[in-house]
Backbone and ligand atoms as CSV (ligand in chain L), in Angstrom:
chain,resi,resn,atom,element,x,y,z
A,1,MET,N,N,0.829,-1.209,0.000
A,1,MET,CA,C,0.000,0.000,0.000
A,1,MET,C,C,0.859,1.254,0.000
A,2,ALA,N,N,1.867,1.256,0.852
A,2,ALA,CA,C,2.710,2.452,0.961
A,2,ALA,C,C,3.429,2.721,-0.358
A,3,VAL,N,N,3.897,1.629,-0.990
A,3,VAL,CA,C,4.594,1.803,-2.265
A,3,VAL,C,C,3.635,2.351,-3.320
A,4,ALA,N,N,2.437,1.763,-3.377
A,4,ALA,CA,C,1.453,2.223,-4.356
A,4,ALA,C,C,1.115,3.693,-4.128
A,5,ALA,N,N,0.950,4.056,-2.864
A,5,ALA,CA,C,0.614,5.450,-2.554
A,5,ALA,C,C,1.753,6.372,-2.980
A,6,THR,N,N,2.988,5.935,-2.749
A,6,THR,CA,C,4.145,6.749,-3.140
A,6,THR,C,C,4.206,6.897,-4.651
A,7,LEU,N,N,3.994,5.794,-5.350
A,7,LEU,CA,C,3.998,5.848,-6.808
A,7,LEU,C,C,2.919,6.791,-7.332
A,8,ALA,N,N,1.725,6.657,-6.780
A,8,ALA,CA,C,0.618,7.505,-7.225
A,8,ALA,C,C,0.952,8.978,-7.031
A,9,ALA,N,N,1.659,9.264,-5.936
A,9,ALA,CA,C,1.992,10.661,-5.639
A,9,ALA,C,C,3.025,11.215,-6.609
A,10,THR,N,N,3.857,10.327,-7.189
A,10,THR,CA,C,4.911,10.827,-8.066
A,10,THR,C,C,4.476,10.871,-9.530
A,11,ILE,N,N,3.368,10.215,-9.859
A,11,ILE,CA,C,2.884,10.259,-11.238
A,11,ILE,C,C,2.150,11.586,-11.444
A,12,PRO,N,N,2.623,12.375,-12.409
A,12,PRO,CA,C,1.958,13.672,-12.615
A,12,PRO,C,C,0.494,13.499,-13.015
A,13,LYS,N,N,-0.317,14.403,-12.548
A,13,LYS,CA,C,-1.726,14.367,-12.946
A,13,LYS,C,C,-1.821,14.655,-14.438
A,14,VAL,N,N,-2.469,13.771,-15.156
A,14,VAL,CA,C,-2.607,13.939,-16.598
A,14,VAL,C,C,-4.067,13.798,-16.977
A,15,SER,N,N,-4.346,14.241,-18.143
A,15,SER,CA,C,-5.697,14.161,-18.654
A,15,SER,C,C,-5.701,13.222,-19.852
A,16,ASP,N,N,-6.869,12.956,-20.395
A,16,ASP,CA,C,-6.981,12.012,-21.495
A,16,ASP,C,C,-7.160,12.712,-22.837
A,17,ASP,N,N,-6.880,14.011,-22.861
A,17,ASP,CA,C,-7.051,14.728,-24.121
A,17,ASP,C,C,-5.928,14.366,-25.099
A,18,ILE,N,N,-6.091,14.787,-26.341
A,18,ILE,CA,C,-5.152,14.425,-27.412
A,18,ILE,C,C,-3.729,14.910,-27.113
A,19,VAL,N,N,-3.597,16.116,-26.563
A,19,VAL,CA,C,-2.256,16.636,-26.305
A,19,VAL,C,C,-1.564,15.809,-25.222
A,20,CYS,N,N,-2.282,15.485,-24.156
A,20,CYS,CA,C,-1.687,14.652,-23.105
A,20,CYS,C,C,-1.298,13.279,-23.654
A,21,LYS,N,N,-2.107,12.750,-24.565
A,21,LYS,CA,C,-1.773,11.449,-25.176
A,21,LYS,C,C,-0.506,11.558,-26.025
A,22,ILE,N,N,-0.353,12.659,-26.750
A,22,ILE,CA,C,0.860,12.873,-27.550
A,22,ILE,C,C,2.070,12.990,-26.618
A,23,VAL,N,N,1.906,13.761,-25.541
A,23,VAL,CA,C,2.995,13.954,-24.581
A,23,VAL,C,C,3.430,12.609,-23.990
A,24,ARG,N,N,2.459,11.752,-23.678
A,24,ARG,CA,C,2.756,10.438,-23.075
A,24,ARG,C,C,3.263,9.427,-24.096
A,25,GLY,N,N,3.132,9.755,-25.387
A,25,GLY,CA,C,3.532,8.808,-26.422
A,25,GLY,C,C,2.444,7.809,-26.758
A,26,ASP,N,N,1.227,8.054,-26.277
A,26,ASP,CA,C,0.110,7.147,-26.564
A,26,ASP,C,C,-0.533,7.431,-27.916
A,27,LEU,N,N,-0.154,8.546,-28.523
A,27,LEU,CA,C,-0.730,8.934,-29.808
A,27,LEU,C,C,0.402,9.504,-30.659
A,28,ASP,N,N,0.473,9.049,-31.896
A,28,ASP,CA,C,1.516,9.539,-32.794
A,28,ASP,C,C,1.203,10.967,-33.235
A,29,ALA,N,N,2.245,11.744,-33.349
A,29,ALA,CA,C,2.091,13.103,-33.862
A,29,ALA,C,C,3.374,13.476,-34.581
A,30,ALA,N,N,3.266,14.404,-35.507
A,30,ALA,CA,C,4.441,14.913,-36.207
A,30,ALA,C,C,5.033,16.027,-35.348
A,31,VAL,N,N,5.867,15.623,-34.383
A,31,VAL,CA,C,6.455,16.582,-33.438
A,31,VAL,C,C,7.602,17.315,-34.129
A,32,VAL,N,N,7.602,18.641,-34.032
A,32,VAL,CA,C,8.683,19.413,-34.646
A,32,VAL,C,C,9.742,19.811,-33.625
A,33,THR,N,N,9.352,19.931,-32.378
A,33,THR,CA,C,10.327,20.147,-31.308
A,33,THR,C,C,9.657,19.853,-29.973
A,34,ARG,N,N,10.472,19.475,-29.000
A,34,ARG,CA,C,9.945,19.200,-27.669
A,34,ARG,C,C,11.062,19.427,-26.661
A,35,ASP,N,N,10.713,20.033,-25.538
A,35,ASP,CA,C,11.657,20.068,-24.414
A,35,ASP,C,C,10.873,19.698,-23.163
A,36,GLU,N,N,11.412,19.979,-21.997
A,36,GLU,CA,C,10.738,19.533,-20.769
A,36,GLU,C,C,9.466,20.349,-20.482
A,37,GLN,N,N,9.334,21.509,-21.123
A,37,GLN,CA,C,8.181,22.372,-20.844
A,37,GLN,C,C,7.121,22.384,-21.938
A,38,LEU,N,N,7.570,22.302,-23.196
A,38,LEU,CA,C,6.664,22.534,-24.320
A,38,LEU,C,C,6.847,21.492,-25.413
A,39,VAL,N,N,5.765,21.232,-26.124
A,39,VAL,CA,C,5.825,20.366,-27.295
A,39,VAL,C,C,5.173,21.118,-28.456
A,40,ALA,N,N,5.758,20.994,-29.647
A,40,ALA,CA,C,5.197,21.616,-30.854
A,40,ALA,C,C,5.039,20.531,-31.899
A,41,PHE,N,N,3.852,20.458,-32.475
A,41,PHE,CA,C,3.553,19.388,-33.435
A,41,PHE,C,C,2.602,19.919,-34.496
A,42,LEU,N,N,2.506,19.187,-35.604
A,42,LEU,CA,C,1.640,19.631,-36.693
A,42,LEU,C,C,0.178,19.332,-36.385
A,43,ASP,N,N,-0.684,20.298,-36.657
A,43,ASP,CA,C,-2.131,20.086,-36.624
A,43,ASP,C,C,-2.457,19.116,-37.750
A,44,ASN,N,N,-3.192,18.048,-37.441
A,44,ASN,CA,C,-3.461,17.059,-38.500
A,44,ASN,C,C,-4.586,17.486,-39.439
A,45,ARG,N,N,-5.218,18.617,-39.149
A,45,ARG,CA,C,-6.178,19.213,-40.081
A,45,ARG,C,C,-5.803,20.680,-40.255
A,46,PRO,N,N,-4.718,20.920,-40.972
A,46,PRO,CA,C,-4.145,22.273,-41.008
A,46,PRO,C,C,-4.976,23.275,-41.808
A,47,VAL,N,N,-4.941,24.520,-41.371
A,47,VAL,CA,C,-5.474,25.617,-42.187
A,47,VAL,C,C,-4.625,25.714,-43.457
A,48,PHE,N,N,-3.305,25.692,-43.261
A,48,PHE,CA,C,-2.355,25.527,-44.360
A,48,PHE,C,C,-1.309,24.524,-43.912
A,49,LYS,N,N,-0.717,23.798,-44.848
A,49,LYS,CA,C,0.293,22.802,-44.494
A,49,LYS,C,C,1.459,23.474,-43.773
A,50,GLY,N,N,1.873,22.866,-42.673
A,50,GLY,CA,C,2.897,23.460,-41.835
A,50,GLY,C,C,2.316,24.147,-40.599
A,51,HIS,N,N,0.991,24.094,-40.433
A,51,HIS,CA,C,0.271,24.653,-39.283
A,51,HIS,C,C,0.721,23.916,-38.018
A,52,VAL,N,N,1.353,24.637,-37.108
A,52,VAL,CA,C,1.941,24.049,-35.891
A,52,VAL,C,C,1.093,24.402,-34.677
A,53,LEU,N,N,0.989,23.455,-33.747
A,53,LEU,CA,C,0.359,23.691,-32.445
A,53,LEU,C,C,1.445,23.592,-31.380
A,54,ILE,N,N,1.462,24.565,-30.474
A,54,ILE,CA,C,2.430,24.549,-29.371
A,54,ILE,C,C,1.656,24.401,-28.067
A,55,SER,N,N,2.019,23.411,-27.263
A,55,SER,CA,C,1.315,23.146,-26.007
A,55,SER,C,C,2.303,22.952,-24.870
A,56,PRO,N,N,1.864,23.299,-23.648
A,56,PRO,CA,C,2.658,22.902,-22.482
A,56,PRO,C,C,2.645,21.375,-22.363
A,57,VAL,N,N,3.757,20.798,-21.942
A,57,VAL,CA,C,3.845,19.354,-21.715
A,57,VAL,C,C,2.890,18.964,-20.574
A,58,ARG,N,N,2.858,19.777,-19.540
A,58,ARG,CA,C,1.925,19.487,-18.441
A,58,ARG,C,C,0.508,19.898,-18.858
A,59,HIS,N,N,-0.489,19.296,-18.252
A,59,HIS,CA,C,-1.859,19.613,-18.640
A,59,HIS,C,C,-2.245,21.005,-18.158
A,60,VAL,N,N,-2.546,21.879,-19.110
A,60,VAL,CA,C,-3.022,23.239,-18.835
A,60,VAL,C,C,-4.248,23.428,-19.707
A,61,HIS,N,N,-5.357,23.845,-19.109
A,61,HIS,CA,C,-6.601,23.938,-19.869
A,61,HIS,C,C,-6.618,25.145,-20.803
A,62,THR,N,N,-6.555,26.343,-20.253
A,62,THR,CA,C,-6.656,27.556,-21.075
A,62,THR,C,C,-5.572,28.560,-20.678
A,63,LEU,N,N,-5.546,29.673,-21.384
A,63,LEU,CA,C,-4.603,30.758,-21.065
A,63,LEU,C,C,-4.733,31.190,-19.608
A,64,LEU,N,N,-5.957,31.164,-19.081
A,64,LEU,CA,C,-6.171,31.621,-17.701
A,64,LEU,C,C,-5.513,30.682,-16.689
A,65,ASP,N,N,-5.197,29.474,-17.111
A,65,ASP,CA,C,-4.568,28.485,-16.227
A,65,ASP,C,C,-3.056,28.399,-16.425
A,66,LEU,N,N,-2.531,29.163,-17.390
A,66,LEU,CA,C,-1.111,29.021,-17.752
A,66,LEU,C,C,-0.224,29.563,-16.630
A,67,PRO,N,N,0.663,28.728,-16.070
A,67,PRO,CA,C,1.559,29.213,-15.024
A,67,PRO,C,C,2.505,30.278,-15.577
A,68,GLU,N,N,2.832,31.240,-14.730
A,68,GLU,CA,C,3.664,32.363,-15.166
A,68,GLU,C,C,4.993,31.893,-15.756
A,69,GLU,N,N,5.556,30.822,-15.203
A,69,GLU,CA,C,6.875,30.382,-15.681
A,69,GLU,C,C,6.838,29.814,-17.097
A,70,LEU,N,N,5.634,29.553,-17.611
A,70,LEU,CA,C,5.536,29.046,-18.984
A,70,LEU,C,C,5.209,30.137,-19.998
A,71,MET,N,N,4.894,31.318,-19.512
A,71,MET,CA,C,4.446,32.373,-20.428
A,71,MET,C,C,5.535,32.784,-21.397
A,72,GLN,N,N,6.688,33.130,-20.872
A,72,GLN,CA,C,7.764,33.558,-21.775
A,72,GLN,C,C,8.236,32.417,-22.676
A,73,PRO,N,N,8.448,31.201,-22.125
A,73,PRO,CA,C,8.845,30.104,-23.021
A,73,PRO,C,C,7.844,29.852,-24.148
A,74,LEU,N,N,6.550,29.976,-23.854
A,74,LEU,CA,C,5.532,29.724,-24.878
A,74,LEU,C,C,5.647,30.735,-26.022
A,75,LEU,N,N,5.752,32.006,-25.677
A,75,LEU,CA,C,5.825,33.019,-26.734
A,75,LEU,C,C,7.176,32.977,-27.449
A,76,THR,N,N,8.214,32.635,-26.714
A,76,THR,CA,C,9.535,32.495,-27.338
A,76,THR,C,C,9.527,31.366,-28.359
A,77,LEU,N,N,8.886,30.245,-27.997
A,77,LEU,CA,C,8.816,29.136,-28.957
A,77,LEU,C,C,7.935,29.511,-30.150
A,78,ALA,N,N,6.848,30.244,-29.900
A,78,ALA,CA,C,6.000,30.702,-31.012
A,78,ALA,C,C,6.825,31.555,-31.984
A,79,GLN,N,N,7.667,32.397,-31.431
A,79,GLN,CA,C,8.527,33.240,-32.264
A,79,GLN,C,C,9.500,32.383,-33.077
A,80,ARG,N,N,10.088,31.380,-32.444
A,80,ARG,CA,C,11.032,30.494,-33.146
A,80,ARG,C,C,10.329,29.698,-34.239
A,81,VAL,N,N,9.135,29.175,-33.921
A,81,VAL,CA,C,8.387,28.400,-34.920
A,81,VAL,C,C,7.996,29.308,-36.085
A,82,ALA,N,N,7.525,30.515,-35.784
A,82,ALA,CA,C,7.148,31.450,-36.854
A,82,ALA,C,C,8.333,31.724,-37.767
A,83,SER,N,N,9.495,31.893,-37.178
A,83,SER,CA,C,10.705,32.119,-37.968
A,83,SER,C,C,11.037,30.887,-38.807
A,84,ALA,N,N,10.891,29.707,-38.200
A,84,ALA,CA,C,11.197,28.457,-38.909
A,84,ALA,C,C,10.246,28.236,-40.079
A,85,LEU,N,N,8.995,28.665,-39.943
A,85,LEU,CA,C,8.039,28.500,-41.051
A,85,LEU,C,C,8.464,29.331,-42.253
A,86,GLY,N,N,9.072,30.468,-41.979
A,86,GLY,CA,C,9.634,31.265,-43.074
A,86,GLY,C,C,10.815,30.552,-43.704
A,87,ASP,N,N,11.735,30.073,-42.871
A,87,ASP,CA,C,12.945,29.404,-43.382
A,87,ASP,C,C,12.610,28.101,-44.102
A,88,ALA,N,N,11.728,27.295,-43.492
A,88,ALA,CA,C,11.494,25.939,-44.001
A,88,ALA,C,C,10.515,25.906,-45.159
A,89,LEU,N,N,9.507,26.779,-45.094
A,89,LEU,CA,C,8.403,26.682,-46.049
A,89,LEU,C,C,8.274,27.915,-46.931
A,90,GLY,N,N,9.076,28.921,-46.647
A,90,GLY,CA,C,8.963,30.152,-47.418
A,90,GLY,C,C,7.730,30.966,-47.084
A,91,ALA,N,N,7.177,30.749,-45.873
A,91,ALA,CA,C,5.998,31.526,-45.468
A,91,ALA,C,C,6.345,33.016,-45.455
A,92,ASP,N,N,5.421,33.828,-45.976
A,92,ASP,CA,C,5.620,35.283,-45.950
A,92,ASP,C,C,5.352,35.835,-44.551
A,93,GLY,N,N,4.488,35.155,-43.794
A,93,GLY,CA,C,4.101,35.599,-42.459
A,93,GLY,C,C,3.391,34.463,-41.755
A,94,THR,N,N,2.813,34.773,-40.604
A,94,THR,CA,C,2.104,33.747,-39.831
A,94,THR,C,C,0.869,34.350,-39.200
A,95,PHE,N,N,-0.044,33.483,-38.804
A,95,PHE,CA,C,-1.162,33.862,-37.949
A,95,PHE,C,C,-0.983,33.075,-36.665
A,96,VAL,N,N,-0.949,33.773,-35.524
A,96,VAL,CA,C,-0.728,33.139,-34.225
A,96,VAL,C,C,-1.966,33.367,-33.379
A,97,ALA,N,N,-2.577,32.287,-32.893
A,97,ALA,CA,C,-3.863,32.437,-32.205
A,97,ALA,C,C,-4.102,31.308,-31.218
A,98,MET,N,N,-4.978,31.568,-30.250
A,98,MET,CA,C,-5.340,30.580,-29.245
A,98,MET,C,C,-6.827,30.700,-28.935
A,99,ASN,N,N,-7.546,29.604,-29.106
A,99,ASN,CA,C,-8.939,29.574,-28.671
A,99,ASN,C,C,-8.977,29.136,-27.214
A,100,ASN,N,N,-9.825,29.792,-26.422
A,100,ASN,CA,C,-9.976,29.428,-25.018
A,100,ASN,C,C,-11.438,29.121,-24.735
A,101,VAL,N,N,-11.708,27.861,-24.400
A,101,VAL,CA,C,-13.027,27.306,-24.100
A,101,VAL,C,C,-13.901,27.284,-25.359
A,102,VAL,N,N,-14.318,28.467,-25.822
A,102,VAL,CA,C,-15.168,28.512,-27.012
A,102,VAL,C,C,-14.304,28.247,-28.250
A,103,SER,N,N,-14.728,27.322,-29.075
A,103,SER,CA,C,-13.983,26.896,-30.272
A,103,SER,C,C,-12.671,26.194,-29.927
A,104,GLN,N,N,-12.481,25.875,-28.633
A,104,GLN,CA,C,-11.268,25.153,-28.243
A,104,GLN,C,C,-11.564,23.660,-28.371
A,105,SER,N,N,-11.099,23.065,-29.474
A,105,SER,CA,C,-11.492,21.691,-29.795
A,105,SER,C,C,-10.871,20.672,-28.856
A,106,VAL,N,N,-9.715,20.983,-28.312
A,106,VAL,CA,C,-9.038,20.090,-27.361
A,106,VAL,C,C,-8.835,20.868,-26.067
A,107,PRO,N,N,-9.279,20.313,-24.914
A,107,PRO,CA,C,-9.215,21.070,-23.662
A,107,PRO,C,C,-7.820,21.082,-23.037
A,108,HIS,N,N,-6.817,21.339,-23.842
A,108,HIS,CA,C,-5.419,21.457,-23.401
A,108,HIS,C,C,-4.854,22.598,-24.235
A,109,LEU,N,N,-4.390,23.625,-23.557
A,109,LEU,CA,C,-3.935,24.848,-24.233
A,109,LEU,C,C,-3.062,24.526,-25.450
A,110,HIS,N,N,-3.403,25.114,-26.572
A,110,HIS,CA,C,-2.566,24.972,-27.765
A,110,HIS,C,C,-2.583,26.277,-28.546
A,111,LEU,N,N,-1.389,26.741,-28.840
A,111,LEU,CA,C,-1.215,27.989,-29.592
A,111,LEU,C,C,-1.003,27.616,-31.055
A,112,HIS,N,N,-1.860,28.154,-31.910
A,112,HIS,CA,C,-1.741,27.883,-33.344
A,112,HIS,C,C,-0.708,28.824,-33.956
A,113,VAL,N,N,0.197,28.276,-34.740
A,113,VAL,CA,C,1.097,29.095,-35.554
A,113,VAL,C,C,0.894,28.627,-36.995
A,114,VAL,N,N,0.188,29.447,-37.758
A,114,VAL,CA,C,-0.224,29.070,-39.112
A,114,VAL,C,C,0.615,29.844,-40.119
A,115,PRO,N,N,1.270,29.130,-41.035
A,115,PRO,CA,C,2.029,29.847,-42.060
A,115,PRO,C,C,1.077,30.574,-43.013
A,116,ARG,N,N,1.421,31.800,-43.356
A,116,ARG,CA,C,0.616,32.572,-44.293
A,116,ARG,C,C,1.471,32.958,-45.484
A,117,ALA,N,N,0.810,33.089,-46.601
A,117,ALA,CA,C,1.466,33.581,-47.810
A,117,ALA,C,C,0.661,34.764,-48.302
A,118,LYS,N,N,1.334,35.727,-48.886
A,118,LYS,CA,C,0.606,36.822,-49.508
A,118,LYS,C,C,-0.320,36.223,-50.560
A,119,ARG,N,N,-1.524,36.722,-50.620
A,119,ARG,CA,C,-2.521,36.208,-51.573
A,119,ARG,C,C,-2.817,34.718,-51.371
A,120,ASP,N,N,-2.829,34.255,-50.083
A,120,ASP,CA,C,-3.158,32.843,-49.824
A,120,ASP,C,C,-4.667,32.602,-49.803
A,121,GLY,N,N,-5.439,33.644,-50.017
A,121,GLY,CA,C,-6.879,33.484,-50.164
A,121,GLY,C,C,-7.658,33.493,-48.865
A,122,LEU,N,N,-6.955,33.542,-47.734
A,122,LEU,CA,C,-7.643,33.532,-46.445
A,122,LEU,C,C,-8.102,34.950,-46.118
A,123,ARG,N,N,-9.414,35.125,-46.011
A,123,ARG,CA,C,-9.955,36.460,-45.727
A,123,ARG,C,C,-10.885,36.366,-44.531
A,124,GLY,N,N,-10.752,37.312,-43.603
A,124,GLY,CA,C,-11.637,37.322,-42.447
A,124,GLY,C,C,-11.335,36.189,-41.481
A,125,PHE,N,N,-10.524,35.265,-41.880
A,125,PHE,CA,C,-10.063,34.148,-41.073
A,125,PHE,C,C,-11.210,33.398,-40.431
A,126,PHE,N,N,-11.135,33.055,-39.154
A,126,PHE,CA,C,-12.106,32.150,-38.561
A,126,PHE,C,C,-13.459,32.792,-38.269
A,127,TRP,N,N,-13.512,34.093,-38.251
A,127,TRP,CA,C,-14.700,34.734,-37.723
A,127,TRP,C,C,-15.122,35.932,-38.572
A,128,PRO,N,N,-16.427,36.195,-38.578
A,128,PRO,CA,C,-16.906,37.401,-39.254
A,128,PRO,C,C,-16.605,38.628,-38.388
A,129,ARG,N,N,-16.541,39.764,-38.987
A,129,ARG,CA,C,-16.272,41.002,-38.245
A,129,ARG,C,C,-17.555,41.806,-38.113
A,130,THR,N,N,-17.641,42.556,-37.016
A,130,THR,CA,C,-18.783,43.431,-36.800
A,130,THR,C,C,-18.266,44.864,-36.664
A,131,SER,N,N,-19.116,45.795,-36.322
A,131,SER,CA,C,-18.647,47.158,-36.098
A,131,SER,C,C,-19.382,47.734,-34.897
A,132,TYR,N,N,-18.823,48.785,-34.304
A,132,TYR,CA,C,-19.398,49.413,-33.124
A,132,TYR,C,C,-20.412,50.475,-33.522
A,133,ALA,N,N,-21.463,50.585,-32.719
A,133,ALA,CA,C,-22.399,51.691,-32.886
A,133,ALA,C,C,-21.743,52.958,-32.335
A,134,GLU,N,N,-22.325,54.088,-32.618
A,134,GLU,CA,C,-21.813,55.379,-32.146
A,134,GLU,C,C,-21.655,55.356,-30.618
A,135,GLY,N,N,-20.433,55.627,-30.107
A,135,GLY,CA,C,-20.189,55.702,-28.668
A,135,GLY,C,C,-19.957,54.356,-27.997
A,136,GLU,N,N,-20.251,53.290,-28.686
A,136,GLU,CA,C,-20.170,51.958,-28.084
A,136,GLU,C,C,-18.716,51.522,-27.856
A,137,MET,N,N,-17.843,51.947,-28.743
A,137,MET,CA,C,-16.438,51.536,-28.633
A,137,MET,C,C,-15.818,52.080,-27.348
A,138,ALA,N,N,-16.092,53.324,-27.019
A,138,ALA,CA,C,-15.557,53.936,-25.799
A,138,ALA,C,C,-16.103,53.227,-24.561
A,139,ASP,N,N,-17.355,52.806,-24.600
A,139,ASP,CA,C,-17.962,52.088,-23.477
A,139,ASP,C,C,-17.272,50.741,-23.264
A,140,TYR,N,N,-17.044,50.007,-24.340
A,140,TYR,CA,C,-16.348,48.712,-24.231
A,140,TYR,C,C,-14.929,48.909,-23.701
A,141,ALA,N,N,-14.234,49.905,-24.223
A,141,ALA,CA,C,-12.862,50.185,-23.776
A,141,ALA,C,C,-12.836,50.524,-22.291
A,142,ALA,N,N,-13.807,51.334,-21.840
A,142,ALA,CA,C,-13.859,51.736,-20.430
A,142,ALA,C,C,-14.140,50.538,-19.529
A,143,ARG,N,N,-15.074,49.671,-19.930
A,143,ARG,CA,C,-15.412,48.500,-19.110
A,143,ARG,C,C,-14.219,47.553,-18.969
A,144,ILE,N,N,-13.501,47.346,-20.069
A,144,ILE,CA,C,-12.338,46.445,-20.020
A,144,ILE,C,C,-11.208,47.085,-19.219
A,145,SER,N,N,-11.010,48.377,-19.420
A,145,SER,CA,C,-9.966,49.103,-18.686
A,145,SER,C,C,-10.220,49.057,-17.175
A,146,GLN,N,N,-11.491,49.235,-16.791
A,146,GLN,CA,C,-11.838,49.185,-15.360
A,146,GLN,C,C,-11.594,47.785,-14.790
A,147,ALA,N,N,-11.933,46.755,-15.540
A,147,ALA,CA,C,-11.706,45.380,-15.075
A,147,ALA,C,C,-10.208,45.113,-14.912
A,148,LEU,N,N,-9.390,45.643,-15.826
A,148,LEU,CA,C,-7.938,45.476,-15.721
A,148,LEU,C,C,-7.413,46.185,-14.475
A,149,GLN,N,N,-7.941,47.370,-14.196
A,149,GLN,CA,C,-7.484,48.112,-13.008
A,149,GLN,C,C,-7.880,47.400,-11.718
A,150,ARG,N,N,-9.040,46.710,-11.727
A,150,ARG,CA,C,-9.463,45.962,-10.538
A,150,ARG,C,C,-8.539,44.772,-10.253
A,151,GLN,N,N,-7.786,44.309,-11.276
A,151,GLN,CA,C,-6.875,43.180,-11.082
A,151,GLN,C,C,-5.624,43.601,-10.317
A,152,LEU,N,N,-5.298,44.904,-10.327
A,152,LEU,CA,C,-4.060,45.367,-9.701
A,152,LEU,C,C,-4.146,45.187,-8.195
A,153,PRO,N,N,-3.018,44.832,-7.541
A,153,PRO,CA,C,-3.021,44.621,-6.098
A,153,PRO,C,C,-3.291,45.908,-5.326
L,1,ZN,ZN,ZN,-3.926,17.629,-21.415
């Protein structure tokens, strides 16, 4: 019993989502790089070929759950992958995005780095655009600004 309890305590808590399965080696993926903190692999249904997903190795649900120590490594790797897409594929640019909860197909944080080409035909991307009514933009800005100020210690 004591041994089992000790073992259970040392096994990291994992989830059964696709990213955790890739991390554990239970699911094959086209991994482009991996270290102890992050894994980057190809989306198997790419917007464009070379579409990379970057995830924390540990189970993290959304951006709101991302530990501070992973923030800089995540964006640094996104920058490196974006640069590599230019070098490897001749991408003119990239689209970098993260869905959180809504439209998040896998409940494990994944940052999309999509290679873009000038005149690649992608317009408006994933979502339609709307516009603000008269005075509405200032109201939205004020509400968000106030919420940000309430976060300060
Ligand atoms: Zn997971």
